[in-house]
C-alpha positions in Angstrom: -0.5 0.0 0.1 1.3 3.4 -1.1 1.9 6.3 1.1 -0.3 8.3 -0.8 -3.7 5.7 -0.9 -2.9 5.5 3.1 -3.6 8.7 3.3 -6.4 9.3 1.2 -7.3 5.9 2.9 -7.0 8.2 6.2 -8.6 11.2 4.7 -12.0 8.9 3.3 -12.4 8.1 7.3 -12.0 11.6 9.0 -14.5 12.8 6.8 -16.9 10.2 7.1 -16.3 11.0 11.2 -14.9 6.8 11.8 -12.8 6.3 14.2 -9.1 5.7 13.1 -8.8 3.3 15.7 -10.7 1.4 17.3 -11.9 1.7 21.3 -11.1 -0.6 24.0 -13.7 -1.8 25.3 -15.5 -2.5 21.4 -11.8 -4.7 20.5 -12.7 -6.5 24.1 -15.7 -7.1 23.2 -14.9 -8.5 19.6 -12.2 -10.6 21.2 -14.5 -12.2 23.7 -17.2 -12.9 20.6 -14.2 -14.4 18.6 -12.8 -16.3 22.1 -17.1 -17.3 22.4 -17.3 -19.3 18.8 -16.7 -23.4 18.6 -14.2 -22.8 16.4 -11.9 -20.0 17.4 -7.8 -20.6 17.3 -4.7 -18.7 18.3 -4.2 -16.6 14.5 -7.7 -15.5 14.9 -7.7 -14.4 17.8 -3.8 -12.8 17.3 -5.2 -11.2 13.8 -8.1 -9.3 15.9 -5.4 -8.3 18.9 -3.0 -7.1 16.5 -5.4 -4.3 15.9 -4.9 -2.7 19.2 -0.7 -2.2 19.5 -0.8 -2.0 23.4 -2.9 -4.8 24.2 -0.6 -7.0 21.9 2.8 -5.5 23.6 1.1 -5.9 26.6 0.8 -9.9 25.9 4.0 -10.2 24.4 5.8 -8.7 27.5 3.6 -10.9 30.0 4.5 -14.1 28.5 8.5 -13.6 28.8 7.9 -12.7 32.4 8.8 -15.2 35.1 5.3 -16.1 35.3 5.7 -18.2 31.7 9.3 -18.3 31.7 10.4 -21.4 28.6 14.2 -21.8 27.4 13.0 -20.1 24.7 11.0 -17.1 24.5 7.9 -16.2 22.2 8.5 -14.6 19.6 5.3 -13.6 18.0 2.2 -12.6 19.4 0.7 -16.1 18.7 3.6 -17.6 20.4 2.2 -15.6 23.4 -1.1 -16.9 23.1 0.0 -20.2 22.6 2.2 -19.8 25.7 -0.6 -18.5 27.8 -3.7 -19.1 26.4 -6.3 -17.1 25.4 -8.8 -17.0 28.1 -5.2 -15.8 30.7 -4.3 -13.1 27.3 -7.5 -11.7 27.7 -7.8 -11.4 31.0 -4.4 -9.8 31.6 -5.5 -7.0 29.2 -8.5 -5.9 30.9 -6.3 -4.6 33.5 -4.2 -2.6 31.2 -7.0 -0.7 29.5 -7.9 0.2 33.1 -5.0 1.5 34.1 -4.6 3.5 30.8 -8.5 5.2 31.0 -8.9 5.8 34.6 -6.0 8.3 35.9 -4.4 8.8 39.0 -6.7 11.8 39.8 -9.8 10.0 39.5 -8.4 6.6 41.6 -7.1 9.2 44.6 -10.3 11.0 44.4 -12.4 8.0 44.9 -10.2 6.4 47.1 -10.5 9.6 49.0 -14.9 10.5 49.1 -16.0 6.3 48.9 -15.3 6.3 53.2 -17.3 9.2 53.5 -19.5 8.3 51.2 -20.1 5.4 53.0 -20.3 7.1 56.6 -22.5 9.8 54.9 -25.3 7.2 53.4 -25.0 5.2 56.5 -25.6 8.5 58.7 -28.9 9.3 56.4 -30.4 6.1 56.3 
């Protein structure tokens, strides 16, 4: 694909008001739908996950961690998924997006206000 056709395709996508990158929850739902098919395999799942660079990098990084350590580390996403298993790949990628989309300030505010709201709800109930 030449750079001119890629630029043209991107411009058409923007003009049509379509997202250039899939949203994280949308990708998660698609992956779960693929996993629930009776004939799913690692190749099909890897193709879905490869569309999301963050999720694929996190999966490969986790597959090379001490938890899944073997003498030969996986060289690609399919190898990482075969080592960890599809469910594990899916479940490991969910906290990644929770951490990315939930800022530290929101976490801090939530941790500060939650005990107070619980106390107030008990007080006024």
